[in-house]
N, C-alpha and C positions, 0 to 999 in steps of 0.2 A: 504493500500500500504506500510505499515511500514516494512513488511517482505522483500521488495525489496531494502530497504536502507541499505547500509553498514556503514553509519554514521547517528546518530539521531540528534534531535534539541539540546540536551545537549552538544553533541560534538562540534557543531558550536558556541554555546554560550561561551563555555570554550575557543575555538580557538580564538574568537575575544576579549575575556577578557584578554588573555595572549599576544596577538599580539600587538606590539608597533604601534604607529601611522605611517601613510604612510611616507616613506622616499623618498626624491627626487632621490637619487641614484638608487633606484629600477627601476625608469622609464627609465633609460639610459642603462639597461642591453641589450646586443646584442640580446638575445632571444626575449625580448619584442619588440625590434626594428623590428625584422623579422615579428612578429605578426602584428604590426602596419602597416608595409609595405604591408602585405596581405590585411588588411582592405582598405588601400588606393587604391590598385589595383583592387579589386573586388566588393566593395560595391557601391551602386548607389549614384551619386552626385546630390541629389535633396533635396533642403532645405524644412524642415517642415515634412519630413517623421517621422512616429511614431516608436520609437525604444524601445524595451523591452529587458533588460538583466535579465535572470533567474539565481538566485544565485548571485545577483548583488553586494553584499557587496565586497569591500568598495567604489566602484564607479570609480576607476581609468581608466579602459577601457571605461566605459560609458561616462565619462566626456571628454575623448579624442575624441570619435566619435561625441559627441554633439558639441564640438568646431569645429572640422574639417569639418563636413558636415552640421552643423546647423539642426540636427535632434531634435525631441521632445523626451526628456529623460524620461524613465520609468524603474523602478527596482522592481523585485519581489524576496523576500527572507523571510524565516521564522525565521531568527535570529534577535531578537530585537537589540542586540548590533551591529550586522553587519549593520543593517539599520541605526542605529545612525551614524556609520562611513560614510555611503554613504551620509547622509544628511550633515554631517560636511564637506565632500569633496566638495560638491556642494555649500554650504554656503560660504566656504573660497574663492571659485572661483566667487562668486556673480552670480551663475547660478541656474536655476530652475530644479527640478526633482520631479517626482511623484513616491513615494515609496509605494508598496503594501506589507504589512507584512502578508504573506500568505504561506501556503503549496501548492506547485505546484500540488499536487495530490488531493487537496480539490475541492469543487465545485467552479470553477472560471467562471461560465457562465455569471456572471454579469460584467465581465471585457470586455473592448473593444477588437477588433481584431487589430493587429499591422502590420505595413509594414515590419518591420524587427524584428525577435526574435532570440536571441542568448544566448549561455552559454559558458563559458570558465572554464575548470576545474570543471565540474559538473557531466556529465553523467557517469564518471568512478566511482562514488560513489554508483552505483546501480548494483544489480545482473542482472537486465533485462533492459539494456539501451534502447531497442526498445520501451518499455512502456514510458520511459522518453521522448524520441523523439516525441512520439504521443502527449504527453501533450504540448510540444513546438508547434507542428503544430496546435493544437486546438486553440492556441492564435494568430495564424498567418493568415493574409488575403490571399485569393487566389491570386497567382502571387507574393506573398511576398518572402522575403529572410530569409532562416534559416541558421544560422552559429553555428557550433559546434567545440570547441577546447578542447584538452586533452593533459596534459603533458605526456611525455613518461618515465615511470618507468619500462618498460620492456627492452627487448634487453640486452645490456651489463650492463645497470644500475641495472638490477634486481639482479645480483649476488652480487654487492656491497651493495645494500640496504637490502638484506636478512640478512646481518650481522649488518650493521650500523643502519638500521631503519626497523626492522621486522614488525612493525605495519602498514607499507605501504601496505603490502599484505593483511591485514585485512580490511583496510578502502578504498582500491581501487580495482576495477575490472580490473586486468591486461589484460584481453582479449580485452578490449576496446582500448588497446594501439598497436593493430595490425590492420591496415586499411582494411585488408582482411575481418575482422569480421564485418565491417560496412556494407558490402553488404547485410546482413540480413535485416536490417531495410530500407536500400535504396530500396530494392525490395518490401517491404511491404507497403510503403507509396507513395502517388502521388507527388514525387519530382524528379527534374532533377539536375544533378551535374553541378555546375558552376566551382568549384575548389575543389580538394581533394589531399592532399599530406602531406609529412613530411617536416617540416621546421626547420630552426635554426642550422642545423648541430650538431656536437658533443657539448653537453652542460654539463660540469662538475658540474654546479650548481644543476642539478637534483640529484646529489649524496651527496650534502653538508648537511648531516643530521647525527646526532649522538645521539642515545637514551641511550646508556650505556657508561659511562665515564670510559673506560679501557685504559690501556697503548697502546694496539694494535689499538684500535679504534681511539685514539688520533693521532697515527702515520698515519693511513689511512686518517684521516681528514686533516692532514697537507698536505699530498700528493695531495688530492683533491683540496686544496686551491692553491697549486703550479700549478696544471693543469688549474685551473680557470684563473690564471694570464697568463699562456702561451697562452691559447686559446682566451684571451681577447686582447692581444697585439701582440704576435709574430706569432701565427698561425691562425689569423682571417680568412685568405683566405680558410682554410680547411672547414669553416662553410658552404660553398656553396655546399658541397657534402652531400647528404641526403640519409638516409636509415632507415628502421624500427629498425635496430640494434643499431643505435647510435644517430639519430636525437632527438633533445630535445622536439619536439612538433608535434602534429597531428592537422590538421585543415581541416574542410570540410565546403564548402559553397554551398547551394542548393537553388533552386527556387521551391516554391510550385505551382503545376500545377493549372491552373484556373478551 
């Protein structure tokens, strides 16, 4: 299945090696708050349900759900450094998590089936997201909940990122950032839609990347930071308007048919 991946294991080991520790400020971003609000609105409130995050490093969303709903936390990721971050996150909180250091596409038949399986910022790293969704469903109980989240680097963001961070187009499948394309796997698998939509409104943070330090790029980067301030404080009300052209995130929640 390696040919389906736009990023390999080495990419993620380097990513977690370079990434600083979790920052409290990141948890307060308006986009993250929208994602958490969707969790609160659509996920079952039943203590003890088994929850698996695929690509679970570094555990920030997983620990939120575990605290909020008192689920049993499980994480599957093939990055050793990423898994270390997840364990650190839970250890600092004094909470338990079961971490599986595995490739999703390996033989995982020995794993249990889970009540809720989800990934956030995962399926867009593959040429064939449908095959990735199938692997999610293989780990999900009949009647269980599947949740998929993808950042939006398409729409208006695509034109800025093409200059500021061209590698985004190499490591992300931009077709996954149009919900119309999700209908392919929705029709192929025994799932019913609980919620599907664009959330977060316009999110300048999606453009806050700069791979080449040039004068023009620094100017664009500065303007992006200004936009971030404006849409965090003065124009927050505009975030309630969503579209594939400018919304910061895509989220789908499904139920696997029994």
